[in-house]
C-alpha positions as CSV (number, residue, x, y, z in Angstrom):
1,X,-65.6,-78.8,-149.2
2,X,-62.5,-81.0,-148.6
3,X,-60.3,-81.5,-151.7
4,X,-58.9,-84.8,-152.8
5,X,-55.4,-83.6,-151.8
6,X,-56.6,-83.0,-148.3
7,X,-58.5,-86.3,-148.1
8,X,-55.3,-88.1,-149.2
9,X,-53.3,-86.4,-146.4
10,X,-56.0,-87.3,-143.9
11,X,-55.6,-91.0,-144.9
12,X,-51.8,-90.7,-145.0
13,X,-51.4,-89.7,-141.4
14,X,-53.2,-92.8,-140.0
15,X,-50.6,-95.2,-138.7
16,X,-47.8,-92.7,-139.0
17,X,-45.7,-91.2,-136.1
18,X,-45.4,-87.4,-136.0
19,X,-42.1,-85.9,-134.8
20,X,-41.2,-89.3,-133.3
21,X,-43.7,-88.7,-130.5
22,X,-47.3,-89.1,-131.5
23,X,-48.6,-92.2,-133.3
24,X,-51.9,-91.5,-135.2
25,X,-54.5,-94.1,-134.5
26,X,-57.6,-92.9,-136.4
27,X,-59.4,-89.9,-137.8
28,X,-62.0,-88.5,-135.4
29,X,-63.4,-85.6,-137.3
30,X,-62.8,-83.1,-140.1
31,X,-63.6,-79.4,-140.2
32,X,-63.0,-76.4,-142.4
33,X,-59.5,-75.7,-141.0
34,X,-58.2,-79.1,-140.1
35,X,-58.7,-82.7,-139.1
36,X,-58.6,-84.1,-135.6
37,X,-57.1,-87.5,-134.9
38,X,-56.8,-89.9,-131.9
39,X,-53.2,-90.5,-131.2
40,X,-50.9,-92.0,-128.6
41,X,-47.7,-90.6,-127.1
42,X,-45.0,-93.1,-128.0
43,X,-43.2,-93.0,-124.7
44,X,-45.9,-92.1,-122.2
45,X,-48.5,-94.3,-123.8
46,X,-51.1,-91.7,-123.2
47,X,-54.0,-91.0,-125.5
48,X,-54.2,-87.5,-127.0
49,X,-56.0,-85.7,-129.7
50,X,-54.1,-84.0,-132.5
51,X,-55.5,-81.3,-134.8
52,X,-53.6,-81.0,-138.1
53,X,-54.2,-78.0,-140.4
54,X,-55.4,-79.0,-143.9
55,X,-52.8,-79.1,-146.6
56,X,-54.3,-76.1,-148.6
57,X,-54.9,-74.1,-145.4
58,X,-51.3,-74.5,-144.4
59,X,-50.2,-72.4,-147.4
60,X,-52.2,-69.4,-146.1
61,X,-50.4,-67.3,-143.6
62,X,-53.6,-65.8,-142.1
63,X,-55.1,-69.3,-141.5
64,X,-51.8,-70.5,-139.9
65,X,-51.9,-67.5,-137.6
66,X,-55.5,-68.2,-136.7
67,X,-54.5,-71.9,-136.0
68,X,-51.7,-70.7,-133.7
69,X,-54.1,-68.4,-132.0
70,X,-56.5,-71.3,-131.2
71,X,-53.7,-73.3,-129.6
72,X,-52.5,-70.2,-127.6
73,X,-56.0,-69.3,-126.4
74,X,-56.9,-72.8,-125.2
75,X,-53.5,-73.4,-123.5
76,X,-53.6,-70.0,-121.7
77,X,-57.0,-70.4,-120.1
78,X,-56.2,-73.4,-117.9
79,X,-59.8,-74.2,-116.8
80,X,-61.1,-77.7,-116.4
81,X,-64.1,-77.2,-118.7
82,X,-61.9,-76.1,-121.6
83,X,-59.9,-78.7,-123.5
84,X,-56.2,-78.2,-122.7
85,X,-53.5,-77.8,-125.4
86,X,-50.1,-79.2,-124.6
87,X,-48.0,-79.0,-127.7
88,X,-47.6,-77.3,-131.0
89,X,-45.4,-78.1,-134.1
90,X,-45.2,-78.9,-137.8
91,X,-45.4,-82.2,-139.7
92,X,-42.6,-83.2,-142.1
93,X,-44.8,-81.8,-144.9
94,X,-45.1,-78.5,-143.2
95,X,-48.6,-78.8,-141.8
96,X,-49.1,-77.0,-138.5
97,X,-50.6,-79.1,-135.7
98,X,-51.3,-78.9,-132.0
99,X,-51.8,-81.6,-129.4
100,X,-54.7,-81.5,-126.9
101,X,-56.3,-83.7,-124.3
102,X,-58.4,-86.5,-125.7
103,X,-62.1,-86.3,-124.5
104,X,-64.1,-89.5,-124.6
105,X,-67.7,-88.4,-125.1
106,X,-70.2,-86.9,-127.5
107,X,-70.9,-83.4,-128.6
108,X,-74.0,-81.5,-127.3
109,X,-75.2,-81.4,-130.9
110,X,-75.3,-85.2,-131.1
111,X,-77.2,-85.4,-127.7
112,X,-79.8,-82.8,-128.9
113,X,-80.4,-84.7,-132.1
114,X,-81.2,-87.8,-130.1
115,X,-83.1,-86.2,-127.2
116,X,-84.6,-83.2,-129.0
117,X,-85.7,-81.5,-125.7
118,X,-83.4,-81.8,-122.7
119,X,-84.6,-81.7,-119.0
120,X,-84.0,-78.5,-117.0
121,X,-81.4,-80.0,-114.7
122,X,-79.3,-81.1,-117.7
123,X,-79.6,-77.6,-119.3
124,X,-78.7,-75.8,-116.0
125,X,-75.7,-78.1,-115.6
126,X,-74.3,-77.6,-119.1
127,X,-75.0,-73.9,-119.2
128,X,-73.4,-73.3,-115.7
129,X,-70.2,-75.1,-116.7
130,X,-70.0,-73.1,-119.9
131,X,-70.6,-69.9,-118.0
132,X,-67.7,-70.7,-115.6
133,X,-65.4,-71.7,-118.4
134,X,-66.0,-68.6,-120.5
135,X,-65.8,-66.4,-117.5
136,X,-62.3,-67.6,-117.1
137,X,-61.6,-67.1,-120.8
138,X,-63.1,-63.6,-120.7
139,X,-61.0,-62.7,-117.7
140,X,-57.9,-63.5,-119.7
141,X,-59.1,-61.4,-122.7
142,X,-60.3,-64.4,-124.8
143,X,-63.7,-64.4,-126.5
144,X,-64.7,-67.6,-128.1
145,X,-67.0,-66.2,-130.9
146,X,-68.0,-69.6,-132.2
147,X,-69.9,-71.1,-129.3
148,X,-72.3,-73.8,-130.6
149,X,-73.4,-77.4,-129.7
150,X,-70.8,-78.9,-132.0
151,X,-68.0,-77.2,-130.0
152,X,-69.3,-78.5,-126.6
153,X,-68.2,-82.0,-125.7
154,X,-70.0,-83.9,-122.9
155,X,-67.9,-86.4,-121.1
156,X,-67.9,-88.3,-117.7
157,X,-65.3,-87.2,-115.1
158,X,-65.1,-88.4,-111.5
159,X,-68.6,-90.0,-111.9
160,X,-70.0,-86.6,-113.0
161,X,-72.1,-86.4,-116.2
162,X,-72.5,-84.3,-118.1
163,X,-69.0,-82.8,-117.7
164,X,-68.5,-80.0,-120.2
165,X,-65.4,-79.6,-122.4
166,X,-65.3,-76.6,-124.8
167,X,-63.2,-76.9,-127.9
168,X,-62.4,-74.9,-131.1
169,X,-61.1,-71.4,-130.3
170,X,-60.2,-71.1,-134.0
171,X,-61.9,-67.7,-134.4
172,X,-61.5,-66.6,-130.9
173,X,-60.6,-62.9,-130.2
174,X,-57.6,-62.4,-128.0
175,X,-57.4,-59.0,-126.2
176,X,-53.9,-58.7,-125.0
177,X,-53.0,-56.7,-121.9
178,X,-50.2,-54.9,-123.6
179,X,-52.4,-53.6,-126.5
180,X,-53.4,-50.0,-126.7
181,X,-57.2,-49.2,-126.4
182,X,-57.4,-49.0,-130.2
183,X,-55.5,-52.2,-130.8
184,X,-57.5,-54.2,-128.3
185,X,-60.4,-54.4,-130.7
186,X,-58.3,-55.4,-133.7
187,X,-57.9,-59.0,-134.6
188,X,-56.3,-61.0,-137.4
189,X,-59.7,-60.7,-139.3
190,X,-60.5,-57.6,-141.2
191,X,-63.1,-55.1,-139.8
192,X,-66.5,-55.9,-141.1
193,X,-65.7,-59.5,-141.8
194,X,-68.2,-62.1,-140.5
195,X,-66.8,-65.3,-138.9
196,X,-68.8,-67.9,-137.0
197,X,-71.9,-69.9,-137.3
198,X,-75.0,-67.9,-138.3
199,X,-77.5,-69.7,-136.1
200,X,-75.6,-68.8,-132.9
201,X,-74.2,-65.4,-133.8
202,X,-74.9,-62.3,-131.7
203,X,-76.5,-59.3,-133.5
204,X,-73.2,-57.3,-133.3
205,X,-71.3,-60.3,-134.7
206,X,-73.8,-60.8,-137.4
207,X,-73.3,-57.1,-138.4
208,X,-69.6,-57.5,-138.6
209,X,-69.0,-55.3,-135.6
210,X,-66.4,-55.6,-132.8
211,X,-67.5,-58.2,-130.3
212,X,-67.1,-58.3,-126.5
213,X,-67.8,-61.0,-123.9
214,X,-71.5,-60.2,-124.2
215,X,-71.4,-61.9,-127.6
216,X,-70.6,-65.3,-126.0
217,X,-73.4,-64.7,-123.6
218,X,-75.9,-64.3,-126.5
219,X,-74.6,-67.5,-128.1
220,X,-75.1,-69.4,-124.8
221,X,-78.6,-68.0,-124.7
222,X,-79.3,-69.5,-128.1
223,X,-77.9,-72.8,-127.0
224,X,-80.1,-72.8,-123.8
225,X,-83.2,-71.9,-126.0
226,X,-82.5,-74.8,-128.3
227,X,-81.9,-77.3,-125.5
228,X,-85.2,-76.4,-123.8
229,X,-87.4,-76.0,-126.9
230,X,-85.8,-78.4,-129.4
231,X,-85.5,-75.6,-132.0
232,X,-83.4,-72.5,-132.7
233,X,-84.8,-69.0,-132.0
234,X,-84.0,-68.1,-135.6
235,X,-83.6,-70.4,-138.6
236,X,-83.8,-70.1,-142.4
237,X,-82.3,-71.7,-145.4
238,X,-80.8,-68.4,-146.4
239,X,-77.6,-67.4,-144.5
240,X,-78.2,-63.7,-144.8
241,X,-81.8,-64.0,-143.6
242,X,-80.6,-65.6,-140.4
243,X,-78.1,-62.8,-139.8
244,X,-80.9,-60.3,-140.4
245,X,-83.2,-62.0,-137.9
246,X,-80.6,-61.9,-135.2
247,X,-80.2,-58.2,-135.7
248,X,-83.9,-57.1,-136.1
249,X,-86.4,-59.8,-135.1
250,X,-87.3,-61.0,-131.7
251,X,-87.6,-64.7,-130.8
252,X,-90.8,-66.3,-129.6
253,X,-90.9,-66.9,-125.9
254,X,-89.4,-70.3,-125.1
255,X,-92.5,-71.2,-123.0
256,X,-94.7,-70.7,-126.0
257,X,-92.9,-73.6,-127.6
258,X,-92.4,-75.7,-124.4
259,X,-95.1,-74.9,-121.8
260,X,-93.1,-76.6,-119.1
261,X,-90.6,-73.7,-119.1
262,X,-91.1,-71.5,-116.0
263,X,-91.2,-67.7,-116.2
264,X,-87.9,-67.2,-114.4
265,X,-86.2,-69.6,-116.8
266,X,-87.8,-67.6,-119.7
267,X,-86.4,-64.4,-118.2
268,X,-82.8,-65.8,-118.1
269,X,-82.9,-66.9,-121.7
270,X,-84.5,-63.7,-123.0
271,X,-82.0,-61.6,-121.1
272,X,-79.2,-63.4,-122.8
273,X,-80.9,-62.8,-126.2
274,X,-81.2,-59.1,-125.9
275,X,-80.3,-57.2,-129.1
276,X,-78.1,-54.7,-127.3
277,X,-75.0,-56.1,-125.5
278,X,-75.5,-53.7,-122.5
279,X,-79.0,-55.2,-121.9
280,X,-77.6,-58.7,-121.4
281,X,-75.9,-60.0,-118.4
282,X,-72.8,-58.0,-117.5
283,X,-70.7,-61.1,-117.0
284,X,-71.0,-64.9,-117.3
285,X,-70.8,-65.0,-113.5
286,X,-74.0,-62.9,-113.1
287,X,-75.7,-65.4,-115.4
288,X,-74.3,-68.3,-113.3
289,X,-75.8,-66.7,-110.2
290,X,-79.3,-66.8,-111.8
291,X,-78.7,-70.3,-113.0
292,X,-77.7,-71.3,-109.4
293,X,-81.0,-69.8,-108.1
294,X,-83.0,-71.9,-110.6
295,X,-81.0,-75.0,-109.4
296,X,-81.9,-74.3,-105.8
297,X,-85.5,-73.1,-106.4
298,X,-86.6,-76.2,-108.3
299,X,-84.6,-78.7,-106.2
300,X,-82.6,-79.8,-109.2
301,X,-79.9,-81.2,-106.9
302,X,-82.3,-84.2,-106.4
303,X,-81.9,-85.1,-110.1
304,X,-78.4,-84.0,-110.9
305,X,-75.7,-82.8,-108.5
306,X,-73.7,-79.6,-109.3
307,X,-71.8,-79.7,-106.0
308,X,-68.5,-80.2,-107.9
309,X,-69.1,-76.8,-109.6
310,X,-70.8,-74.6,-107.0
311,X,-68.6,-75.9,-104.1
312,X,-65.5,-75.5,-106.1
313,X,-62.8,-73.0,-105.3
314,X,-63.0,-71.9,-108.9
315,X,-66.5,-70.4,-108.6
316,X,-65.8,-68.8,-105.2
317,X,-62.5,-67.3,-106.4
318,X,-64.0,-66.0,-109.6
319,X,-66.7,-64.0,-107.8
320,X,-66.5,-64.0,-104.0
321,X,-69.0,-61.2,-103.8
322,X,-71.7,-63.5,-105.5
323,X,-72.2,-65.2,-102.1
324,X,-72.6,-61.9,-100.2
325,X,-76.1,-61.0,-99.0
326,X,-77.5,-58.0,-100.9
327,X,-79.1,-54.9,-99.5
328,X,-82.4,-56.0,-101.0
329,X,-82.2,-59.3,-99.2
330,X,-81.6,-57.5,-95.9
331,X,-84.7,-55.2,-96.4
332,X,-86.8,-58.2,-97.4
333,X,-85.8,-60.0,-94.2
334,X,-86.5,-57.0,-92.0
335,X,-90.0,-56.5,-93.5
336,X,-91.0,-60.2,-93.7
337,X,-92.8,-62.2,-91.0
338,X,-90.8,-64.5,-88.7
339,X,-91.9,-67.6,-90.7
340,X,-90.6,-66.0,-93.9
341,X,-87.3,-65.2,-92.1
342,X,-86.9,-68.8,-91.1
343,X,-87.8,-70.0,-94.6
344,X,-85.2,-67.6,-96.1
345,X,-82.5,-68.8,-93.8
346,X,-83.3,-72.4,-94.5
347,X,-83.1,-71.9,-98.2
348,X,-79.8,-70.1,-97.9
349,X,-78.4,-73.0,-95.9
350,X,-78.6,-75.1,-99.0
351,X,-75.9,-72.9,-100.6
352,X,-72.4,-74.2,-100.2
353,X,-70.7,-71.0,-99.2
354,X,-71.3,-67.7,-97.5
355,X,-73.8,-69.1,-95.0
356,X,-71.7,-68.1,-91.9
357,X,-71.5,-64.5,-93.1
358,X,-75.3,-64.3,-93.8
359,X,-76.1,-65.7,-90.3
360,X,-73.7,-63.2,-88.7
361,X,-75.3,-60.3,-90.6
362,X,-78.8,-61.5,-89.6
363,X,-77.8,-61.8,-85.9
364,X,-76.3,-58.3,-86.0
365,X,-79.5,-56.9,-87.6
366,X,-81.7,-58.6,-85.0
367,X,-79.4,-57.3,-82.2
368,X,-79.6,-53.8,-83.7
369,X,-83.4,-54.0,-83.8
370,X,-83.4,-55.1,-80.1
371,X,-81.2,-52.2,-79.2
372,X,-83.6,-49.7,-81.0
373,X,-86.6,-51.1,-79.1
374,X,-84.7,-51.1,-75.8
375,X,-83.6,-47.5,-76.3
376,X,-87.2,-46.4,-77.1
377,X,-88.6,-48.2,-74.1
378,X,-86.0,-46.7,-71.8
379,X,-87.0,-43.2,-72.9
380,X,-90.7,-44.0,-72.1
381,X,-90.0,-45.8,-68.8
382,X,-86.8,-44.6,-67.1
383,X,-85.2,-47.0,-64.6
384,X,-86.2,-47.0,-61.0
385,X,-82.8,-46.0,-59.8
386,X,-82.8,-42.8,-61.9
387,X,-86.4,-42.1,-60.7
388,X,-85.3,-42.3,-57.0
389,X,-82.4,-39.9,-57.7
390,X,-84.8,-37.3,-59.2
391,X,-87.1,-37.7,-56.2
392,X,-84.3,-37.0,-53.8
393,X,-83.8,-33.5,-55.3
394,X,-87.4,-32.3,-55.0
395,X,-90.2,-32.5,-52.5
396,X,-92.9,-35.1,-53.2
397,X,-95.4,-32.6,-54.5
398,X,-93.1,-31.1,-57.2
399,X,-91.8,-34.6,-58.1
400,X,-95.4,-35.8,-58.6
401,X,-96.3,-32.7,-60.8
402,X,-93.1,-33.2,-62.9
403,X,-93.9,-36.8,-63.4
404,X,-97.5,-36.0,-64.4
405,X,-96.6,-33.5,-67.1
406,X,-95.0,-36.0,-69.6
407,X,-97.9,-38.3,-69.2
408,X,-100.3,-35.8,-70.8
409,X,-98.0,-35.6,-73.9
410,X,-97.5,-39.4,-74.1
411,X,-100.2,-40.1,-76.7
412,X,-98.6,-37.5,-79.0
413,X,-95.2,-39.0,-78.5
414,X,-96.5,-42.5,-79.3
415,X,-98.1,-41.2,-82.5
416,X,-94.9,-39.6,-83.6
417,X,-93.0,-42.7,-82.8
418,X,-95.5,-44.8,-84.7
419,X,-95.3,-42.4,-87.7
420,X,-91.5,-42.6,-87.6
421,X,-91.6,-46.4,-87.4
422,X,-93.9,-46.6,-90.4
423,X,-91.6,-44.4,-92.5
424,X,-88.6,-46.6,-91.5
425,X,-90.4,-49.9,-92.2
426,X,-92.1,-48.8,-95.4
427,X,-90.2,-50.4,-98.3
428,X,-89.8,-48.3,-101.4
429,X,-90.9,-50.0,-104.5
430,X,-87.9,-50.5,-106.8
431,X,-88.5,-49.2,-110.3
432,X,-86.9,-49.8,-113.7
433,X,-86.9,-47.3,-116.6
434,X,-88.2,-48.4,-120.0
435,X,-87.2,-46.2,-122.9
436,X,-88.8,-46.8,-126.3
437,X,-87.5,-44.9,-129.4
438,X,-88.8,-45.2,-133.0
439,X,-88.0,-43.7,-136.3
440,X,-91.6,-42.7,-136.6
441,X,-93.2,-40.7,-133.7
442,X,-96.4,-41.8,-132.1
443,X,-96.1,-45.6,-132.0
444,X,-98.3,-46.9,-129.2
445,X,-96.5,-49.1,-126.7
446,X,-98.8,-51.4,-124.7
447,X,-98.8,-54.5,-122.5
448,X,-99.5,-57.2,-125.0
449,X,-101.2,-59.4,-122.4
450,X,-103.6,-56.8,-120.9
451,X,-103.8,-54.3,-123.8
452,X,-103.1,-51.4,-121.4
453,X,-101.2,-48.5,-123.1
454,X,-97.8,-47.8,-121.5
455,X,-96.7,-44.8,-123.6
456,X,-96.3,-43.4,-127.1
457,X,-92.9,-43.0,-128.7
458,X,-90.5,-41.5,-128.1
459,X,-91.1,-42.1,-124.4
460,X,-89.6,-43.2,-121.1
461,X,-91.8,-44.9,-118.5
462,X,-91.0,-46.2,-115.1
463,X,-92.3,-49.7,-114.3
464,X,-92.1,-51.8,-111.1
465,X,-88.8,-53.6,-111.1
466,X,-89.2,-57.4,-110.7
467,X,-86.4,-59.9,-110.7
468,X,-86.7,-62.8,-113.3
469,X,-90.0,-61.5,-114.8
470,X,-90.8,-60.6,-118.4
471,X,-93.3,-58.2,-119.9
472,X,-94.4,-58.6,-123.5
473,X,-94.6,-55.3,-125.2
474,X,-97.0,-54.7,-128.1
475,X,-96.6,-51.9,-130.7
476,X,-99.3,-50.2,-132.8
477,X,-99.0,-47.6,-135.5
478,X,-101.5,-47.0,-138.3
479,X,-101.6,-50.1,-140.5
480,X,-98.1,-51.3,-139.7
481,X,-97.8,-54.9,-138.3
482,X,-95.1,-54.9,-135.7
483,X,-94.0,-58.0,-133.8
484,X,-94.3,-58.0,-130.0
485,X,-91.1,-57.9,-128.0
486,X,-90.2,-59.5,-124.7
487,X,-88.2,-57.5,-122.2
488,X,-87.0,-58.3,-118.7
489,X,-88.0,-56.1,-115.7
490,X,-84.9,-56.4,-113.6
491,X,-82.9,-53.4,-115.0
492,X,-83.3,-50.3,-117.2
493,X,-84.1,-51.2,-120.8
494,X,-83.9,-49.4,-124.1
495,X,-85.9,-50.5,-127.1
496,X,-85.2,-49.0,-130.6
497,X,-87.9,-49.6,-133.2
498,X,-87.3,-49.1,-136.9
499,X,-90.6,-49.6,-138.7
500,X,-89.0,-49.9,-142.1
501,X,-87.0,-52.9,-141.0
502,X,-89.3,-54.4,-138.3
503,X,-92.7,-54.0,-139.8
504,X,-94.4,-54.8,-143.1
505,X,-96.6,-52.0,-144.3
506,X,-100.0,-53.0,-145.6
């Protein structure tokens, strides 16, 4: 709630000039820590936004320090999708303020209220830009911790819309390089304190635990879920119930709400929303890579171009290895038909970078295959020149007998060669390890779609590893009612069940 004193100060600033530099034009918005104004630099005649700390908050040392931290965090990242901070100071009354670039646009929250469900190309564009921006922030030891639609501005830049601008690093966590390992996880907030917006909090943040970059990945997963379904994965009128749901309940599959959502898009969102941080994407760049695959697979470039992002030096410099061809791709190309090889190369040509390297690798592989075949044929049929040299050493009869002996063993040699070729060409099926633990032994774990039993807890089961696919696990134990859980099949997964918390007896 904004007090009358604060409201008076908000009105007082309009029309005034702060520190002989910034003339306040109008109030743009008011939050818990401060108010944001549209202003103009008196000399440069450039529009800027100024955030001034509220009068009451300016008296609190910890709040002023958090305010400073927001300014420092935003100014140190230096990435196009994060609003830049250019100045910091105090008003005559002693209120701290900082100056940032002015963004003409609307918040993602306003867009979602109007559109309800957003198209896939729009969602991929917004999520990709957020991923790149926060990858830059994480690389500099800055975790946002309050990522939500209200803090994501959508503007038009160089004829590109939506162009994302992230604001409000007020409760960001700054991990400084000169900190000791113990100090790196200490912030200005006390241990166990909960800061942020409940609907978008990661489970570890909701529990008041230390957060890492994976916390921002979870929040982005919530935002993608909301953009594609029109609703939050967890909602309730009670603040504490929302926090509890983030920690212990599993969201409904997005495709159950919006049938237009494809399985691989489902998988991306559900991977972001994993309860355990180590089960989510390792970095924002890995998430971006999957988003890029969706962009290419569904020809989203026909509806909305992301060339400015994927072709940018920013993405390539952040993760040059992302464009490298993987070992799995090489095996897949070697074992596929010629038509599939051509299709694979054509699809890769739509990627803006790394094509030359992939083509060179493919050529080298084909040359290697040709060399193997040539060597094998040479052993079976020696050149004529070598044959004549051998004949010159022996009489015709012995030469003929010597030439006849290998021919009797030729079928056996062919069989061995064929068996060897089969072993070389046989592609091992990649597996992932599913581990399920529970506080009560003997919980039946089964495929919720087929009803087939997988194992009984505690257990570890190997399942075929499949990229961008989800399996719905069902659980059964006596008269408990346990909600199904969606897990991805692209990496080892661990599920921990607590029947007292996750099931209602009776």
